[in-house]
C-alpha positions in Angstrom: 162.2 46.3 112.3 161.2 46.7 116.0 162.5 50.3 116.0 160.4 51.2 113.1 157.2 49.8 114.6 157.8 51.7 117.8 158.4 54.9 115.9 155.1 54.4 114.1 153.3 53.8 117.4 154.7 57.0 118.9 153.5 59.1 115.9 150.1 57.4 116.1 149.8 58.4 119.7 150.6 62.0 118.8 147.8 62.1 116.2 145.3 60.7 118.6 146.3 63.2 121.2 145.7 66.1 118.8 142.3 64.7 117.8 141.3 64.5 121.4 142.4 68.1 122.1 140.3 69.5 119.2 137.3 67.5 120.3 137.6 69.0 123.7 137.2 72.5 122.2 133.8 71.8 120.6 131.7 72.5 123.8 133.4 75.9 124.0 132.4 76.8 120.5 128.8 75.7 121.1 128.6 77.6 124.3 129.4 80.8 122.4 126.9 80.1 119.7 124.1 79.5 122.2 124.7 82.7 124.2 121.2 83.7 123.0 117.9 81.9 122.3 116.6 81.7 118.8 113.5 83.7 118.1 110.9 81.6 116.4 108.0 82.4 114.1 109.7 85.6 113.2 108.7 87.8 110.2 108.6 91.3 108.9 105.7 92.2 106.6 106.3 95.2 104.3 103.5 97.5 103.2 105.3 97.9 99.9 108.2 96.1 98.2 108.8 98.9 95.8 112.3 100.2 95.4 112.9 103.5 97.3 109.3 103.5 98.6 109.0 106.1 101.4 106.8 106.2 104.4 106.4 102.5 104.4 105.2 100.3 107.3 107.0 97.1 108.5 105.0 94.8 110.7 107.5 93.0 113.0 106.4 89.7 114.6 108.3 87.1 116.6 107.8 84.7 119.5 110.0 85.7 122.4 111.4 83.1 124.9 112.5 85.8 127.4 110.8 88.9 128.8 112.7 92.0 127.5 112.7 95.8 127.7 114.8 96.6 124.7 114.6 95.4 121.0 117.1 96.4 118.4 116.7 95.7 114.7 119.6 96.0 112.3 119.0 96.1 108.5 121.8 94.6 106.5 122.5 94.1 102.8 124.9 91.3 103.2 123.9 88.8 106.0 121.3 88.0 108.6 123.7 86.0 110.7 124.7 86.7 114.3 128.0 88.6 114.6 128.6 88.8 110.8 129.4 92.3 109.6 126.4 94.4 108.7 126.3 96.8 105.8 123.2 99.1 105.6 121.3 98.5 102.3 121.8 101.3 99.8 119.1 103.9 100.1 117.5 102.3 103.2 116.5 104.5 106.1 114.8 104.0 109.4 115.7 107.5 110.6 112.1 108.6 110.6 110.7 105.4 112.1 107.8 105.6 114.5 105.7 102.9 116.3 102.2 102.5 114.9 99.1 102.1 117.0 98.1 98.7 118.3 100.6 95.9 118.7 101.1 93.0 121.0 103.7 93.3 123.7 105.1 96.4 122.1 103.0 99.4 121.2 103.3 103.2 120.8 103.9 103.7 124.5 107.4 102.4 123.9 110.3 104.8 123.0 111.9 104.5 119.6 115.2 105.6 118.2 115.8 105.3 114.5 118.9 105.6 112.4 119.8 105.0 108.7 120.3 101.3 109.2 118.7 100.3 112.5 116.0 101.0 115.0 115.7 100.5 118.8 112.5 100.4 120.9 112.5 100.3 124.7 110.4 100.6 127.8 110.9 100.6 131.5 108.5 97.6 131.9 109.2 94.4 129.9 107.0 92.5 127.6 106.2 88.9 128.6 107.6 86.0 126.7 105.3 84.9 123.9 104.0 86.4 120.7 105.2 90.0 120.0 104.1 92.2 117.2 104.4 95.9 116.4 104.5 98.2 113.4 107.3 100.4 112.3 106.2 103.4 110.2 108.2 105.9 108.2 110.5 103.4 106.6 112.3 104.0 103.3 113.0 100.9 101.3 116.4 100.1 99.7 117.0 101.8 96.3 118.1 98.6 94.6 116.1 95.5 93.7 116.8 92.3 95.6 117.3 90.7 99.0 118.2 92.4 102.2 118.1 91.3 105.8 117.0 92.2 109.3 118.5 91.1 112.6 116.4 91.2 115.7 118.2 91.4 119.1 116.3 91.5 122.4 117.7 92.6 125.7 116.5 92.1 129.3 117.7 95.6 130.3 116.0 98.8 129.2 119.3 100.0 127.7 121.1 97.5 125.5 124.9 97.0 125.5 125.2 96.6 121.7 128.5 98.1 120.4 128.9 96.5 117.0 127.7 93.7 114.8 130.6 91.5 116.1 129.9 92.4 119.7 126.1 92.8 120.1 126.2 92.6 123.9 124.1 90.6 126.3 121.4 89.3 123.8 118.4 87.4 125.2 116.8 86.4 121.9 118.0 86.7 118.4 116.7 85.9 114.9 117.5 86.8 111.3 115.0 87.6 108.6 115.2 87.9 104.8 113.3 90.6 103.0 113.3 91.7 99.4 112.4 94.7 97.2 110.9 94.0 93.8 109.9 95.8 90.7 106.3 97.0 90.7 103.7 95.5 88.4 102.5 98.5 86.4 99.0 98.2 85.1 97.3 100.7 82.9 93.7 100.6 81.7 92.1 103.3 79.6 88.5 104.2 79.9 87.4 106.8 77.3 84.6 109.3 77.7 81.3 107.8 76.7 77.9 109.2 75.9 75.1 107.1 74.4 72.0 109.2 73.6 69.0 108.5 71.5 65.6 110.0 70.7 62.8 107.5 69.9 59.2 107.4 68.8 58.8 104.2 70.9 59.0 104.0 74.7 62.5 102.8 75.8 61.8 102.6 79.5 60.4 99.0 79.7 63.6 96.9 79.7 65.1 98.4 76.6 68.0 100.5 75.4 68.9 102.7 72.4 69.1 99.7 70.1 65.3 99.6 70.2 64.9 103.3 69.2 62.6 104.2 66.3 62.3 107.5 64.3 60.1 109.9 66.2 57.6 111.3 63.6 54.8 112.9 65.6 51.4 114.1 64.4 49.4 116.5 66.5 45.6 116.4 65.9 42.5 114.2 66.5 40.1 112.4 64.3 40.7 110.7 60.9 42.6 112.3 59.3 44.2 113.9 62.4 43.3 117.6 62.4 44.4 120.3 64.9 41.6 122.7 65.8 40.2 124.8 68.6 38.2 122.1 70.3 41.1 120.3 72.0 44.7 120.3 73.0 46.3 117.4 71.1 49.5 115.7 72.3 52.0 113.2 71.1 55.2 111.8 72.8 58.9 111.2 72.0 61.4 109.4 74.3 65.0 109.9 75.1 67.6 107.8 76.8 71.1 108.7 78.1 74.0 106.7 79.4 77.3 108.4 80.1 80.3 108.4 82.4 80.4 112.2 82.4 81.5 113.0 86.0 79.4 116.1 86.5 76.5 115.0 84.4 74.7 116.1 81.2 72.8 119.0 79.8 69.9 118.2 77.4 68.9 121.0 75.1 66.2 121.5 72.6 66.7 123.6 69.4 64.0 124.6 67.0 64.7 124.7 63.2 62.0 127.4 62.8 63.4 130.9 62.9 60.2 132.7 64.0 60.7 134.6 67.2 57.9 132.8 69.1 59.4 129.3 68.7 56.1 127.8 67.5 54.6 125.8 64.6 55.0 127.3 61.1 53.2 126.8 57.8 55.7 128.7 55.7 59.0 127.0 56.5 59.6 128.7 59.8 59.5 132.4 58.9 56.3 133.0 60.8 54.7 130.8 63.4 51.0 131.3 63.7 50.8 128.7 66.4 53.2 130.3 68.9 55.2 128.6 71.6 54.2 129.1 75.3 54.7 131.1 77.3 54.4 134.0 74.8 57.3 135.8 76.4 60.9 134.8 76.8 61.7 132.5 79.8 59.0 131.9 82.4 57.8 128.6 83.8 55.6 125.9 82.3 51.9 126.8 82.0 48.6 125.3 80.9 47.5 125.4 77.2 43.9 126.2 76.8 42.0 124.7 73.9 41.0 127.3 71.3 44.0 129.7 72.0 46.6 128.9 69.5 49.7 127.5 71.3 52.5 125.0 71.1 54.6 123.6 73.9 56.6 120.7 75.3 56.4 118.9 78.7 59.3 116.7 79.9 58.6 114.1 82.5 60.8 113.0 85.4 63.4 110.4 84.4 63.1 106.7 84.9 65.7 103.9 84.4 65.6 100.7 82.4 66.8 97.2 83.2 68.2 95.2 80.3 68.9 91.5 80.1 71.6 91.4 77.5 73.8 92.7 78.8 72.3 92.5 82.3 72.3 96.2 83.3 70.2 98.1 85.8 70.0 101.8 85.0 71.0 104.5 87.5 71.1 108.2 87.9 68.5 111.0 87.6 67.8 113.6 84.9 65.9 116.6 86.3 63.5 118.5 84.0 63.9 122.3 83.7 61.1 124.4 85.3 60.3 125.9 81.9 59.0 122.6 80.7 57.8 120.8 83.9 55.5 121.6 86.7 55.6 119.2 89.6 51.9 119.8 90.3 50.8 118.9 86.8 52.3 115.5 85.8 49.3 113.4 84.7 49.9 112.4 81.0 48.2 113.6 78.9 45.2 115.1 80.7 46.9 117.5 83.2 50.2 118.8 81.9 51.7 122.3 81.8 54.0 123.1 78.8 56.7 125.5 77.8 58.7 126.7 74.8 61.3 129.2 75.9 61.6 131.9 73.1 64.7 133.7 74.3 66.7 134.7 71.2 70.0 133.9 72.9 69.4 130.9 75.2 65.9 129.8 74.1 64.9 127.2 71.5 65.6 129.6 68.7 69.1 130.4 70.0 72.3 129.0 68.4 72.6 126.2 70.9 68.9 125.8 71.9 67.4 125.8 75.4 68.2 123.6 78.4 65.2 121.3 79.0 66.8 118.9 81.6 70.1 118.2 83.4 71.8 115.6 85.6 74.5 116.1 88.3 76.4 112.9 87.6 76.9 109.8 85.5 73.9 108.0 84.0 72.9 104.6 82.9 69.8 103.9 80.8 68.1 107.0 82.1 64.8 107.7 80.2 62.7 110.8 79.8 59.4 111.3 78.0 58.8 114.4 76.0 55.2 115.3 75.4 54.5 117.9 72.6 51.1 119.5 72.5 49.2 122.2 70.5 45.9 123.7 69.8 44.6 126.0 67.1 42.2 129.0 67.4 39.2 129.8 65.3 41.3 132.2 63.3 44.4 130.1 62.8 45.3 130.1 59.1 44.8 126.8 57.3 47.9 124.9 56.4 50.3 122.2 57.3 52.2 123.3 60.4 55.6 121.8 61.1 58.7 122.1 63.2 61.8 120.0 63.6 63.1 120.0 67.2 66.7 118.9 67.7 67.4 117.3 71.1 71.1 117.9 71.9 72.8 116.2 74.9 76.3 117.0 76.0 78.3 115.7 78.9 80.7 117.5 81.2 83.6 115.2 81.9 
């Protein structure tokens, strides 16, 4: 019995001795693990997380505990840990990396060497311990979705003694960082071409839009009933409004339904127009209409914009009148206006597509123009009911 107990004691001593030997090795392991100081507040911001994004920027930031002249960053697909093997992420490249402007501690006065899976920056003078930040440009992201890693090594010397991931050399500070690529959120919104245009007998400019338009049925004359004669130039107005997203603006044209060559008022369905349009020749600029000399013409005013309350929209843009129908020196309505009625057979009001009376150079919102039609008769103007239908045609160039 005594022998057995002694044997047990001897084996117990052996176990205890082994335990003490293992415990004695722990400080050696710790000494190796703490060969560097951990970088704190470390991060890398990516300008894009898209797979295979090229020409990207990475903002590298960390707090250094030691002044250093050399920083190496390895990019790994498998691990951010010190001395682990490092596999370059598929498709990743820092071969074209450069240092962006600005930076704290490291700027574009530092030299840079880029490779497929790593980048090194260095300078003969060290940065000071503390907050460091700099931008790497020209980075190509991994070609697969998911996590990848960066390892930041700093070195006191200008040239580092890194040889491999397992033997990174005399590292002053070290820190690992996780990054990730991701699928892009693809958003599509369709905006169609728009053109809202109306002609109205009521003024649309005071806080109104095309929903308030009325049918423009105009009567030229004075007295009761209204008669056109040689004693006066009688006028009446119609109104237009345009809203469009046409990038290069609109063209507003006027086309007469009378076929007479002078583009005037007719008492026989348009075959002849005994009250001719002005000027009496094709083209030309706006001119005065004198009472007693049979004539018909149109003046278009400079555009104004409306502000509506429902929806709350303030108009924008400018519609510029054509010189055939507008004189900047004669704009007092209705007492001092000059009128026109271009009679060119190809491009005038009797042409296939009518005559340009106004244009804009860009998009418009709630842009209003006033059209003033005027006429006078002569002592010899044949009696009758004189009419014309004028089509106002607006098209956008998108």
